[in-house]
C-alpha positions as CSV (number, residue, x, y, z in Angstrom):
1,X,43.7,13.2,-23.6
2,X,47.5,13.3,-24.1
3,X,47.1,14.8,-27.6
4,X,45.3,17.7,-26.1
5,X,47.6,18.3,-23.2
6,X,48.9,21.5,-24.5
7,X,45.6,23.0,-25.5
8,X,44.2,26.0,-23.8
9,X,40.9,26.1,-21.9
10,X,39.2,27.7,-24.9
11,X,39.5,24.3,-26.6
12,X,37.1,22.7,-24.1
13,X,33.7,22.0,-25.5
14,X,30.8,23.0,-23.2
15,X,29.1,22.4,-20.9
16,X,32.1,20.9,-19.0
17,X,33.2,20.4,-15.5
18,X,36.7,21.9,-15.2
19,X,39.0,21.5,-12.2
20,X,41.9,23.9,-11.6
21,X,44.4,21.4,-10.3
22,X,46.5,24.0,-8.5
23,X,43.5,25.2,-6.4
24,X,42.4,21.6,-5.7
25,X,45.9,20.6,-4.5
26,X,46.0,23.7,-2.3
27,X,42.7,22.8,-0.8
28,X,43.9,19.2,-0.1
29,X,47.1,20.5,1.6
30,X,45.3,23.1,3.7
31,X,42.8,20.4,5.1
32,X,45.6,17.9,5.7
33,X,47.6,20.6,7.6
34,X,44.5,21.6,9.5
35,X,44.0,17.9,10.6
36,X,47.7,17.5,11.5
37,X,47.7,20.7,13.7
38,X,44.6,19.4,15.4
39,X,46.2,16.0,16.0
40,X,43.4,14.1,14.1
41,X,43.4,11.9,11.1
42,X,41.9,13.1,7.8
43,X,39.6,10.5,6.2
44,X,38.0,12.4,3.3
45,X,34.6,11.5,1.9
46,X,35.0,10.7,-1.7
47,X,31.3,11.1,-2.6
48,X,32.3,14.7,-3.6
49,X,34.5,13.8,-6.5
50,X,33.7,10.1,-7.1
51,X,37.3,9.7,-8.6
52,X,40.0,7.3,-7.6
53,X,42.5,9.6,-9.3
54,X,41.6,12.4,-6.8
55,X,41.3,10.0,-3.8
56,X,44.9,8.8,-4.4
57,X,46.0,12.4,-4.5
58,X,44.3,13.0,-1.2
59,X,46.1,10.1,0.3
60,X,49.4,11.5,-1.2
61,X,48.7,14.8,0.5
62,X,48.2,13.3,4.0
63,X,44.9,11.6,4.2
64,X,44.6,8.3,6.2
65,X,42.1,6.1,4.3
66,X,38.8,7.3,2.7
67,X,35.1,7.5,3.4
68,X,32.5,6.3,1.0
69,X,28.7,6.3,1.2
70,X,27.9,3.2,-0.7
71,X,29.6,-0.2,-1.5
72,X,29.7,0.6,-5.2
73,X,31.9,3.6,-4.4
74,X,34.1,1.4,-2.3
75,X,34.4,-1.3,-5.0
76,X,35.6,1.3,-7.5
77,X,38.2,2.7,-5.1
78,X,39.5,-0.8,-4.2
79,X,40.2,-1.5,-7.8
80,X,42.7,1.3,-7.7
81,X,44.5,0.0,-4.7
82,X,42.8,1.9,-1.9
83,X,42.4,-0.6,1.0
84,X,41.5,1.5,4.1
85,X,37.8,2.3,3.6
86,X,35.0,3.5,5.9
87,X,31.5,2.9,4.5
88,X,29.5,5.6,6.4
89,X,26.2,4.0,5.7
90,X,24.2,1.0,7.1
91,X,24.5,-2.1,4.9
92,X,21.3,-3.9,4.8
93,X,20.2,-6.9,2.6
94,X,21.9,-10.1,1.5
95,X,22.9,-8.8,-1.9
96,X,24.9,-6.0,-0.4
97,X,26.4,-8.3,2.3
98,X,27.7,-10.6,-0.4
99,X,29.4,-7.7,-2.0
100,X,30.8,-6.5,1.3
101,X,32.2,-10.0,1.8
102,X,34.2,-9.8,-1.4
103,X,35.3,-6.3,-0.7
104,X,36.4,-7.1,2.9
105,X,38.4,-10.1,1.8
106,X,40.9,-7.7,0.2
107,X,40.6,-4.5,2.2
108,X,40.3,-3.1,5.7
109,X,36.7,-2.1,5.8
110,X,34.8,-0.4,8.6
111,X,31.0,-0.1,8.4
112,X,28.9,2.5,10.2
113,X,25.5,1.5,11.4
114,X,22.8,2.4,14.0
115,X,21.0,-0.9,14.6
116,X,21.6,-4.4,15.8
117,X,19.8,-5.7,12.8
118,X,22.5,-4.2,10.5
119,X,25.2,-5.4,12.9
120,X,24.0,-9.0,12.6
121,X,24.5,-8.9,8.9
122,X,28.1,-7.6,9.3
123,X,28.7,-10.3,11.9
124,X,27.6,-13.0,9.4
125,X,30.1,-11.5,6.9
126,X,32.8,-11.8,9.5
127,X,31.9,-15.4,10.2
128,X,32.1,-16.2,6.5
129,X,35.5,-14.5,6.2
130,X,36.8,-15.8,9.5
131,X,37.8,-12.3,10.5
132,X,36.5,-9.6,13.0
133,X,34.8,-6.8,11.3
134,X,35.2,-3.2,12.4
135,X,32.1,-1.1,13.2
136,X,31.4,2.5,13.9
137,X,28.1,3.3,15.7
138,X,26.4,6.2,14.2
139,X,25.3,8.8,16.7
140,X,22.7,11.6,16.1
141,X,24.2,14.9,17.3
142,X,21.5,17.1,15.8
143,X,21.0,16.3,12.1
144,X,18.1,14.0,12.8
145,X,19.0,11.6,10.0
146,X,20.6,8.2,10.9
147,X,22.0,7.6,14.3
148,X,20.9,6.8,17.8
149,X,20.7,9.5,20.5
150,X,24.0,10.0,22.4
151,X,24.3,8.6,25.9
152,X,22.0,5.8,27.2
153,X,20.5,5.0,23.8
154,X,23.8,4.4,22.1
155,X,25.0,2.6,25.2
156,X,22.2,0.1,24.9
157,X,22.8,-0.4,21.2
158,X,26.6,-1.0,21.9
159,X,25.6,-3.5,24.6
160,X,23.5,-5.5,22.1
161,X,26.1,-5.3,19.3
162,X,28.9,-6.4,21.7
163,X,27.2,-9.7,22.1
164,X,27.7,-10.6,18.5
165,X,30.6,-12.6,17.3
166,X,33.0,-11.5,14.5
167,X,32.4,-7.7,15.0
168,X,34.1,-5.2,17.1
169,X,33.0,-1.6,17.9
170,X,36.0,0.5,17.0
171,X,34.5,4.0,16.9
172,X,31.6,6.3,17.3
173,X,30.7,8.7,14.4
174,X,28.4,11.5,13.6
175,X,27.6,13.9,10.7
176,X,26.7,17.4,11.7
177,X,25.2,18.2,8.3
178,X,23.0,20.8,10.1
179,X,26.2,22.9,10.4
180,X,25.5,24.0,6.8
181,X,22.5,26.0,8.1
182,X,24.5,27.7,10.8
183,X,24.1,31.5,10.3
184,X,27.4,32.5,11.9
185,X,30.9,31.2,12.7
186,X,30.1,31.2,16.3
187,X,27.2,28.8,15.7
188,X,29.4,26.5,13.6
189,X,31.9,26.4,16.4
190,X,29.2,25.6,18.9
191,X,27.9,22.7,16.7
192,X,31.5,21.5,16.2
193,X,32.2,21.4,20.0
194,X,28.8,19.9,20.8
195,X,29.3,17.0,18.4
196,X,32.7,16.3,19.9
197,X,31.4,16.5,23.4
198,X,28.4,14.3,22.9
199,X,30.6,11.6,21.3
200,X,33.2,11.9,23.9
201,X,30.7,11.5,26.7
202,X,29.0,8.6,25.0
203,X,32.4,6.9,24.5
204,X,33.2,7.4,28.3
205,X,29.8,5.9,29.2
206,X,30.3,2.8,27.0
207,X,33.9,2.2,28.1
208,X,32.8,2.6,31.8
209,X,29.7,0.5,31.7
210,X,30.7,-2.2,29.2
211,X,34.4,-2.3,29.6
212,X,34.9,-1.8,25.8
213,X,37.7,0.2,24.2
214,X,36.4,2.7,21.7
215,X,39.5,4.2,20.0
216,X,37.9,6.4,17.4
217,X,35.7,9.4,17.6
218,X,34.9,10.4,13.9
219,X,33.2,13.6,12.9
220,X,32.0,14.6,9.4
221,X,30.9,17.7,7.4
222,X,33.3,20.1,5.8
223,X,32.0,23.2,7.9
224,X,32.8,21.6,11.2
225,X,36.2,20.2,10.0
226,X,37.3,23.8,9.7
227,X,37.1,24.0,13.5
228,X,38.5,20.6,14.4
229,X,41.4,22.3,16.3
230,X,38.9,23.8,18.7
231,X,37.1,20.4,19.5
232,X,38.3,18.1,22.2
233,X,38.2,14.3,22.1
234,X,37.9,13.7,18.3
235,X,40.4,11.5,16.4
236,X,39.1,11.7,12.8
237,X,37.5,14.1,10.4
238,X,35.6,13.2,7.2
239,X,35.1,16.3,5.1
240,X,34.2,16.0,1.4
241,X,33.3,19.3,-0.2
242,X,36.6,21.0,0.8
243,X,38.5,19.4,-2.1
244,X,36.6,21.6,-4.6
245,X,34.5,24.0,-2.5
246,X,31.3,25.4,-4.0
247,X,28.9,28.3,-3.9
248,X,27.5,27.0,-0.6
249,X,31.0,27.2,1.0
250,X,31.4,30.7,-0.3
251,X,28.1,31.8,1.1
252,X,29.0,30.4,4.5
253,X,32.3,32.4,4.4
254,X,34.4,29.2,4.7
255,X,35.9,29.7,1.2
256,X,36.4,32.5,-1.3
257,X,35.7,32.3,-5.0
258,X,39.5,31.9,-5.4
259,X,39.3,28.7,-3.5
260,X,36.7,27.0,-5.7
261,X,38.6,24.5,-7.8
262,X,35.7,23.2,-9.9
263,X,33.6,25.4,-12.3
264,X,31.2,24.6,-15.0
265,X,32.4,26.1,-18.3
266,X,29.2,27.0,-20.3
267,X,28.3,28.9,-23.5
268,X,25.6,31.5,-24.0
269,X,23.4,30.0,-26.7
270,X,20.6,32.6,-26.8
271,X,20.1,36.3,-25.9
272,X,16.4,36.7,-26.6
273,X,15.9,39.9,-24.6
274,X,17.9,42.6,-22.8
275,X,17.1,41.1,-19.4
276,X,17.7,37.4,-20.3
277,X,20.4,35.1,-21.5
278,X,20.4,31.4,-21.9
279,X,23.4,29.1,-21.4
280,X,24.0,25.4,-22.4
281,X,24.1,24.1,-18.8
282,X,20.7,23.0,-17.3
283,X,19.7,20.8,-14.5
284,X,21.4,17.8,-16.1
285,X,24.7,19.6,-15.7
286,X,24.4,22.0,-12.7
287,X,21.9,19.8,-10.8
288,X,18.9,21.4,-9.2
289,X,20.2,21.3,-5.7
290,X,20.5,24.8,-4.2
291,X,22.4,23.7,-1.1
292,X,22.6,26.6,1.3
293,X,23.3,29.0,-1.5
294,X,20.0,30.7,-2.4
295,X,20.9,33.2,-5.0
296,X,19.9,31.1,-8.0
297,X,21.4,28.0,-9.5
298,X,25.1,28.7,-9.3
299,X,27.5,31.6,-8.9
300,X,29.0,33.1,-12.1
301,X,32.7,33.5,-11.3
302,X,33.1,36.8,-13.2
303,X,29.7,38.3,-12.2
304,X,28.4,37.0,-8.9
305,X,25.6,39.6,-9.0
306,X,24.0,38.0,-12.1
307,X,21.4,35.4,-11.2
308,X,20.8,32.0,-12.9
309,X,17.1,32.3,-12.2
310,X,15.8,28.9,-13.5
311,X,16.8,25.7,-15.1
312,X,15.3,23.2,-17.5
313,X,17.1,20.0,-18.4
314,X,19.5,21.6,-20.9
315,X,19.0,25.4,-20.4
316,X,20.0,27.8,-17.8
317,X,18.2,31.1,-17.8
318,X,20.2,34.1,-16.5
319,X,18.5,37.4,-15.5
320,X,20.8,40.2,-16.7
321,X,21.0,43.9,-16.9
322,X,20.5,45.3,-20.5
323,X,24.2,46.3,-20.6
324,X,25.5,43.0,-19.2
325,X,28.5,42.3,-21.6
326,X,27.6,38.8,-22.8
327,X,26.6,37.7,-26.3
328,X,25.8,34.6,-28.1
329,X,28.9,32.4,-28.2
330,X,30.3,34.0,-25.0
331,X,31.6,31.7,-22.3
332,X,31.2,31.8,-18.6
333,X,32.4,29.9,-15.6
334,X,29.9,28.9,-13.0
335,X,30.6,27.7,-9.5
336,X,28.0,25.1,-8.6
337,X,25.7,25.5,-5.6
338,X,26.4,22.0,-4.3
339,X,29.3,20.4,-6.1
340,X,28.7,16.7,-5.0
341,X,25.5,16.1,-7.1
342,X,27.0,18.1,-10.0
343,X,30.0,15.8,-10.2
344,X,27.7,12.8,-10.1
345,X,26.1,14.0,-13.3
346,X,29.4,13.9,-15.3
347,X,31.5,11.3,-16.9
348,X,34.7,13.2,-16.7
349,X,36.4,16.3,-15.2
350,X,38.9,18.3,-17.2
351,X,42.0,19.1,-15.2
352,X,43.7,22.3,-16.0
353,X,46.9,24.0,-14.9
354,X,48.0,27.5,-15.8
355,X,45.2,27.8,-18.3
356,X,46.2,24.6,-20.1
357,X,44.5,21.2,-20.3
358,X,46.7,18.8,-18.3
359,X,44.5,15.7,-17.9
360,X,41.0,14.2,-18.1
361,X,39.8,12.7,-14.8
362,X,37.3,9.9,-15.1
363,X,34.4,10.1,-12.6
364,X,34.5,6.3,-12.2
365,X,32.2,6.1,-9.2
366,X,29.4,8.2,-10.6
367,X,26.0,6.7,-10.2
368,X,27.3,4.1,-7.8
369,X,24.3,4.5,-5.4
370,X,24.0,0.8,-4.4
């Protein structure tokens, strides 16, 4: 978009996902500093932005490698020269193992899993490549998604995996996604400390009983990453949302509206009554994911009190006071509830700086769910 580089934001057609590059870079620097002060590595989860351009900036600002959810995301990132990749998801099935083999031939890939069945597949990939594959064991510290229970259950899994050739357990990981439901900072700190303590104790048990060296203790979720300095024993954090922030982060008190780098620029297309206005951003732009933000389907930056009450595919319906100053053709900025699925719906992000369009950022890993 070089020809439009000097254009103002009013030139952007809507609906559009717009990123304030200054705010995004400030968010990157703050999290990198937080990790540095805590003495841990930052390995951000790129599922939030799905963009190699942004991932490379995160590495520039102090990240050590990246985290992805799926091989498809990893393949896109590798094409842009990123070679230190954690796939924080079990890889199951021969089709995916063949793709992992190609990826691991040219990158340092660690795979997270919670079963010996998945580990056997990774072991076979290692045998084909003639190299030892790095594994993280996923531990459930309260989310009740993937992961074995800490302590004896994870110990037994580690014992079984350690018998396999061409794999090495290099870390324990967890994702405290339930921290998004914490109703106070004290509760988030408690969850943060508990996930660290449970992993540290499980690491001690494995090293003592099996004689293995487990160098990495990796924790995820943006809310708990804010408290990493207060958690003992961890070596790595994997936040994702922090790069943009969203209405959920604002509702949790972890970010302010001024810290939200990504907004949806939208146009009012109908004002059919005094108490209703319709915008050109529906569920196919905003997503229908409310996250932990319950006041409608997004936060209007200039008027947080106005509720986006419901969505259809291409319409967003706002409930307004009769004197709310918006008319057909008026433009608004909306902070999405949950930024990750919102970005996955877009082909591109418009990068602005000082009110001017600076660049267009391709969302190259969108839809890479295999």
